[in-house]
C-alpha positions in Angstrom: -18.8 67.8 -30.4 -17.4 64.8 -32.3 -14.0 66.3 -32.1 -14.2 66.8 -28.4 -15.4 63.2 -27.9 -12.6 62.0 -30.2 -10.0 64.0 -28.1 -11.4 62.5 -24.8 -11.3 59.0 -26.1 -7.8 59.4 -27.5 -6.6 60.8 -24.1 -8.3 57.9 -22.3 -6.7 55.4 -24.7 -3.3 57.0 -24.2 -3.7 57.0 -20.5 -4.6 53.3 -20.5 -1.6 52.5 -22.7 0.7 54.4 -20.4 -0.8 52.6 -17.4 -0.4 49.2 -19.1 3.2 50.1 -19.9 3.8 51.1 -16.3 2.3 47.8 -15.0 4.5 45.8 -17.4 7.6 47.6 -16.2 6.7 47.4 -12.6 6.2 43.6 -12.2 7.4 41.6 -9.2 10.3 40.2 -11.2 11.5 43.5 -12.6 11.6 45.0 -9.0 13.5 41.9 -7.7 16.0 41.9 -10.5 16.6 45.7 -10.2 17.0 45.4 -6.4 19.4 42.5 -6.7 21.6 44.1 -9.4 22.0 47.2 -7.2 23.8 45.1 -4.7 26.4 44.0 -7.3 29.6 45.6 -8.7 29.3 46.7 -12.3 31.5 43.8 -13.5 29.2 41.3 -11.6 26.0 42.6 -13.1 27.0 41.4 -16.5 27.0 37.8 -15.2 23.3 38.1 -14.2 20.9 37.9 -17.2 17.9 40.2 -17.2 14.3 39.7 -18.4 12.2 36.6 -18.0 14.3 33.5 -17.6 12.9 30.2 -18.7 14.0 26.6 -18.2 12.6 24.0 -20.7 12.9 20.6 -19.1 11.7 18.3 -21.9 12.3 15.0 -20.1 9.9 16.0 -17.3 7.5 18.1 -19.4 8.2 21.2 -17.4 8.6 24.9 -18.2 9.9 26.8 -15.2 10.5 30.5 -14.8 11.4 30.5 -11.2 15.0 31.8 -11.8 13.5 35.0 -13.1 13.1 36.1 -9.5 15.4 33.6 -7.8 18.4 35.0 -9.7 21.1 33.7 -7.4 19.7 30.2 -6.8 22.8 28.7 -8.6 25.2 31.5 -7.9 26.3 31.2 -4.2 29.1 33.7 -4.8 26.5 36.4 -5.5 23.8 35.3 -3.1 22.3 37.4 -0.3 20.8 36.3 3.0 17.2 37.0 2.0 14.7 35.6 -0.4 14.5 35.6 -3.3 18.2 36.2 -3.5 19.4 33.2 -1.6 21.4 30.3 -3.1 20.0 26.8 -3.0 21.1 25.2 0.3 23.3 22.1 0.4 24.6 20.2 -2.6 21.2 19.4 -4.1 21.9 21.3 -7.3 25.1 19.3 -7.7 23.0 16.1 -7.6 20.0 17.6 -9.4 21.3 20.1 -12.0 18.8 22.8 -12.5 18.9 22.6 -16.3 18.0 18.8 -16.1 15.4 18.9 -13.3 14.1 22.5 -13.2 12.4 23.7 -10.0 8.7 22.8 -9.8 9.3 19.0 -10.1 10.6 19.1 -6.5 9.2 22.3 -5.1 5.8 22.5 -6.6 4.3 25.9 -7.6 3.3 27.2 -11.0 6.3 27.2 -13.3 4.9 29.4 -16.1 3.8 32.2 -13.8 5.8 35.4 -13.2 3.7 37.0 -10.5 4.9 35.9 -7.0 1.6 34.7 -5.6 0.7 32.8 -8.8 4.2 31.3 -9.2 4.0 30.0 -5.6 0.7 28.4 -6.4 -1.1 30.4 -3.7 -4.1 31.1 -6.0 -7.5 29.6 -6.4 -7.9 26.4 -8.5 -4.1 25.7 -8.5 -3.7 22.4 -6.7 0.1 22.2 -6.5 1.1 25.0 -4.1 4.8 25.6 -3.2 6.2 22.9 -0.9 7.7 25.0 1.8 10.3 23.8 4.4 10.3 20.1 5.2 7.3 19.4 3.0 9.6 19.4 -0.1 10.8 16.0 1.2 7.6 14.5 -0.3 9.0 15.0 -3.8 12.0 12.8 -3.3 9.9 9.6 -3.3 9.0 10.3 -6.9 12.4 9.1 -8.1 14.1 7.7 -5.0 12.5 4.3 -4.3 15.3 3.4 -1.9 14.5 5.9 0.8 17.0 4.3 3.2 19.9 5.5 1.0 18.8 9.1 1.3 17.3 8.8 4.8 19.4 11.6 6.3 17.9 14.0 3.8 14.2 12.9 4.2 13.7 12.0 7.9 10.0 13.1 7.9 9.2 11.1 4.8 10.8 8.0 6.3 9.0 8.5 9.6 5.7 9.2 7.9 5.9 6.0 5.9 6.6 4.0 9.0 3.8 5.7 10.9 1.3 4.9 8.2 2.0 1.2 8.7 2.3 1.2 12.5 -1.0 3.0 13.0 -2.8 0.5 10.8 -3.8 2.9 8.0 -3.6 0.0 5.5 -6.6 -1.6 7.2 -9.0 1.0 5.5 -6.9 2.6 2.7 -5.5 1.1 -0.4 -2.0 2.3 -1.5 -0.6 0.8 -4.7 -3.0 -2.3 -4.7 -2.3 -3.1 -1.1 -4.7 -2.4 1.8 -8.4 -2.5 2.6 -11.1 -0.7 0.6 -13.1 0.6 3.6 -12.3 4.2 2.8 -10.7 6.4 0.0 -7.8 5.0 -2.0 -4.7 7.0 -1.3 -2.4 5.8 -4.1 -2.3 9.3 -5.7 -3.6 11.4 -2.8 -0.7 13.8 -3.3 -1.9 14.7 -6.8 -5.5 13.7 -7.3 -8.0 16.5 -7.9 -9.6 17.7 -4.6 -13.0 16.3 -5.4 -11.6 12.8 -5.8 -10.1 12.8 -2.3 -13.3 14.3 -0.9 -11.4 17.4 0.3 -14.1 19.6 1.8 -12.7 23.0 2.7 -16.0 24.4 4.1 -15.2 23.1 7.6 -11.7 24.5 7.8 -10.1 28.0 7.8 -7.7 29.3 5.1 -5.4 28.4 3.5 -7.5 26.0 1.4 -4.9 23.7 -0.1 -3.9 20.0 0.0 -1.2 20.4 2.7 -3.4 22.1 5.2 -6.4 19.8 4.5 -4.2 16.8 5.2 -2.9 18.4 8.4 -6.4 19.2 9.6 -7.7 15.7 8.7 -4.9 14.1 10.8 -5.4 16.5 13.7 -9.2 16.2 13.9 -10.8 13.9 11.3 -14.4 14.7 12.5 -13.9 18.4 12.2 -13.9 18.0 8.4 -16.9 15.7 8.5 -18.9 16.4 11.6 -22.1 14.6 10.4 -25.7 15.8 10.5 -28.3 15.1 13.2 -31.3 13.2 12.0 -33.6 15.9 13.2 -31.9 18.4 10.9 -32.4 16.4 7.7 -35.4 16.6 5.4 -38.1 13.9 5.9 -37.1 10.6 4.2 -33.3 11.2 4.2 -30.9 9.1 6.2 -28.7 10.2 9.0 -25.2 11.2 7.9 -22.4 9.7 10.0 -19.2 11.6 10.8 -16.0 10.2 9.4 -15.1 6.8 10.7 -11.4 7.7 10.9 -10.3 7.4 14.5 -8.9 10.3 16.5 -5.3 9.1 16.8 -3.9 12.0 18.9 -0.8 12.5 16.7 1.9 14.9 17.8 2.7 17.9 15.6 5.8 16.1 14.3 3.8 13.0 13.5 1.1 15.0 11.6 3.8 16.7 9.6 5.5 13.4 8.9 2.3 11.7 7.7 1.4 14.7 5.6 4.9 14.5 3.9 4.3 10.8 3.2 0.8 11.3 1.9 2.0 14.1 -0.4 4.6 11.8 -1.8 1.8 9.5 -3.1 1.3 11.2 -6.4 1.0 10.5 -10.1 4.4 11.0 -11.6 6.3 8.9 -14.1 9.9 10.1 -14.6 12.2 8.7 -17.2 14.0 5.5 -16.0 17.3 7.4 -16.0 16.0 9.6 -13.2 14.9 6.7 -11.0 16.7 5.1 -8.1 14.6 1.9 -7.7 13.8 0.4 -4.4 15.9 -2.5 -3.2 14.1 -5.8 -2.5 13.4 -6.2 1.2 15.0 -9.3 2.8 12.5 -11.9 3.8 11.8 -11.6 7.5 12.7 -14.4 9.9 10.3 -15.1 12.8 10.9 -17.1 15.9 7.4 -18.6 16.0 4.1 -18.6 14.1 2.6 -16.2 16.8 5.4 -13.7 16.1 4.7 -14.0 12.4 1.0 -13.5 13.0 1.6 -10.4 15.0 3.6 -9.0 12.1 0.8 -9.8 9.7 -1.7 -8.1 12.0 0.3 -4.9 11.7 1.2 -5.3 8.1 -2.4 -5.5 7.0 -3.5 -2.6 9.2 -5.7 -4.6 11.6 -4.4 -2.4 14.4 -6.1 0.6 12.8 -9.6 -0.6 13.7 -9.0 -3.3 16.4 -6.3 -1.3 18.2 -2.9 -2.6 19.5 -3.0 -6.3 20.3 -6.7 -6.4 19.4 -7.8 -4.4 22.4 -10.7 -2.8 20.5 -12.3 0.5 21.4 -12.4 2.3 18.0 -15.8 4.0 17.6 -18.1 2.7 14.8 -21.5 4.5 14.6 -24.5 2.2 14.9 -22.3 -1.0 15.2 -24.1 -3.8 17.0 -21.5 -4.2 19.8 -21.8 -0.9 21.7 -21.0 1.2 18.6 -17.4 0.0 18.7 -15.1 -2.1 16.6 -15.1 -5.4 18.5 -12.0 -6.4 20.5 -10.2 -9.6 19.4 -9.1 -10.8 22.8 -11.5 -13.7 23.0 -12.0 -14.8 19.4 -10.7 -18.2 20.4 -13.8 -18.7 22.6 -16.3 -17.8 19.8 -14.7 -19.1 16.5 -13.1 -22.4 15.5 -9.9 -22.1 13.4 -11.9 -22.8 10.2 -14.6 -20.2 11.1 -12.0 -17.6 11.9 -10.1 -18.2 8.6 -13.3 -18.0 6.7 -14.1 -14.6 8.3 -10.6 -13.3 7.5 -10.9 -14.4 3.9 -14.3 -13.1 3.2 -14.7 -10.3 5.7 -18.1 -9.0 7.0 -19.8 -6.5 4.9 -21.6 -4.6 6.2 -21.1 -4.7 9.9 -24.1 -5.6 12.1 -26.4 -2.6 12.8 -27.3 -1.8 16.4 -30.5 0.0 15.2 -32.1 -1.2 12.0 -33.6 2.2 11.4 -30.2 3.9 11.3 -27.6 3.8 8.6 -25.1 1.0 8.1 -21.9 1.4 10.2 -19.0 3.1 8.5 -16.4 0.5 9.4 -16.6 -3.1 8.3 -14.3 -6.1 8.0 -12.8 -6.2 4.5 -12.1 -9.4 2.7 -8.4 -10.4 2.6 -8.6 -13.6 0.6 -6.7 -12.1 -2.4 -3.9 -10.7 -0.2 -3.3 -13.2 2.6 -1.3 -16.3 1.8 -2.3 -19.5 3.6 0.9 -19.3 5.6 0.1 -15.8 6.8 -3.5 -16.8 7.5 -2.4 -19.7 9.7 0.1 -17.4 11.5 -2.6 -14.7 12.0 -5.0 -17.2 13.5 -2.3 -18.5 15.9 -1.6 -14.9 17.0 -5.3 -14.1 17.5 -5.8 -17.3 19.6 -2.7 -16.3 21.7 -4.5 -13.1 22.8 -7.1 -15.2 24.6 -4.4 -17.2 26.4 -2.6 -14.0 27.5 -5.8 -12.6 29.1 -6.8 -15.9 30.8 -3.4 -16.9 32.1 -2.8 -14.0 34.6 -6.3 -14.5 36.1 -5.5 -18.2 36.7 -2.2 -17.4 38.3 -3.9 -14.9 40.6 -6.5 -17.4 41.8 -3.9 -20.1 42.4 -1.7 -17.6 44.4 -4.7 -16.5 46.5 -5.5 -20.1 47.3 -2.0 -20.8 48.4 -1.9 -17.8 50.7 -5.1 -18.9 52.4 
């Protein structure tokens, strides 16, 4: 009996060993290398190394094994027209030698992995999935501070950065010590752990990664934070408001551009020899204080909450003025210059409640005293006062014209 059991266990162990050996010789990379070498002449095969290939990029603390499968990435003379046997497009490897930069520093993914899915980062708990297509542009900002110099190669990154400012995102989000603190800081949103950027995947379909979370957030902010009705909450708990982020109505290209820019905001400190620093921007010249004030209004993200030219209309749950962020068209009628400057310096936190039994409104006026110079403050007040004059002037002309006709 013992001999029989010993034979069975020995056979099982031998079977398991054979299976493990088969698995080891039938990995993704072994199949890819074998398939690629079959397309080559015998003399060419000797120029293609076999086995696991590994790049040690000490300056960037990277270990990449991507060339194990992407065997022709730096061999255009041998490359085929299908992945993973394509050569790297363009002249990027001339500017970024693979032995100096590796692969994952630009393309993301999991450099140590040799299984296709794991190497591309398409696995649970890996927060740097492969940057496919135009999303790889986000990596360029890590070293290239002067984006204008490489603008033709990173059009979406340039557009996304401009859109972030034009749409007033700085009014609520801090990026590199600049902006309001109403919502989550975005300085490292491209690399922060998911829980620190409040990335909730329960309200969105797969894939559950940073790229698709940002795209979903830009498409429909409330879909990721729909809120909870008071009646659904246990007794004594407050109502939960949906996200205060407006529904901007971005086009597909705009959502992609903003996502590329947000992904570029990541924690990465390359050696100085890798960095092309940003050039100092020339000081802008304005024709008037009002023109300068309008520039300040956009620079500090006021348009994000108060809308273009202070027209208002952004929704703010339980805010005292019709649950909306107030328009700024008539601040001249309600505030003296000193009162308005005081409000801009110190903000209004929290905003007035429309109903004292409901939660505090999500949006509020942040304090700008540490960021606005006195010159910018004077110009901003001049611009806000000019909005009142623009609204009143056409009505006066209309009355005068009517009287003349009569």
